[in-house]
N, C-alpha and C positions, 0 to 999 in steps of 0.2 A: 504494500500500500504506500502511496505517496502522501505524506503529511506536510501541511504548511502550518507553521506556528507563527503567530503574529504577537509580538510583545510590545506593550504600550506603557510599561512601568519601570521605574528605576529602583523599586523596592528589592533589596538584596535577597530576602527570603523567597519572594515570588520568582525572581530570576533563577535562583538556585534550584527551586523545585521544577520549573519549566525545563531547564536543561537536564535535570535528572530524568525527567520523562523523555526528553529528546534522545538522551543516551540509551535509555532502555529500549526505545523504538528502533534505534540503529542496531543495537545488539540483537534485536528480534528480526533483523533483516529488512526493515522498512527504510524507505528513502525519506529524509527529513530536510526541509528547507525552512529557514527561520528569517523573518524580517523584523528588524528593530525600528520602531517608529516612535515619534513623540519623545518624551524624556528617557525612553529605553535606550536611545543611542548612547546613553551614559553607562549602560550595563557593564561593559568591560572594566570600568573603573570602580564599580560598586565593591565596597568592603563591609565586612561584618565579623564580629568576634566569634559567632557561632556557625554561620553559614559560609560557604566558599563559592560565591557566584563566579568568580574569575576562574577557579579551577574547573568548575563544571563546564564553562564555555570552552576552555582549552581542551578538555577531554572530548567535547562535542566536535570541535574542528578536527582534532586528531583522528576521530572515529569516522570521518568522512561527511559530517554534517555540513550543509551549506548555510552560510551566514551572510546576510546583507543588511545594510543600515541606510536609512533615509538620508540622502545627502543634504537636503534642505534643512532637516532637523539638526544635522551635524553642524552645518554652517551657522545656524541661529545660536549654537552653543560654543562656537569657536573650536570645534573638535576636528582633528585630522584623522584620515584613514589609517588603520593599522591592521595587524593580523586578526584581530577579533572585531573589527569594525570596518568591513568592506563597504566603501561608498557605493550607493545604489540610487535608484530613481523610482518614481511612481510607475514607469513602464515595467520595470523588473518586479515590483510589488504586485502589479496586476498579473504578470506572467506566472508568478509563484502561486497565486490564488487560482488562476485558471487551470494550471497543470495538476493541482492537488486533488486527490480523492476526498480528503477531509481537511477542513481549515479550522484551527483552534485559535481563539484570540484570548489573550491574557492581559488584563489591565489592573 
C-alpha cells in the first residue's frame, strides 16, 4: 500500500509518534511519502527530553521513506533545505496525495 502522511504540527510528541508509525509501515513493506507543511517544517529541529523526533525522522529516511517540506512554509520561517527537510512545492504535495492509496493528516 502507498501511504501519504501529511504533518501540520511542530509538537515533538506528535512528530515522534507519526514517524514511529511511518517506520512501522516501511518495515511492513508499505511505501510511505511524508509532506511537512505549516509549522511542521520545523520538525527536524524539534527537541524533547522524553521523545526523539529527530531520531525517528533519521530512521525514516534511512529506511527509504520519502520526505518533502513546503518551500513557502520554509521561506516564511527562514529555514534552509537539509537532509531531513527537502524543499518541495504544492505541485509535489498534490502528486503525493494523488498517488497514495491512503492519506493520513496529523495536526
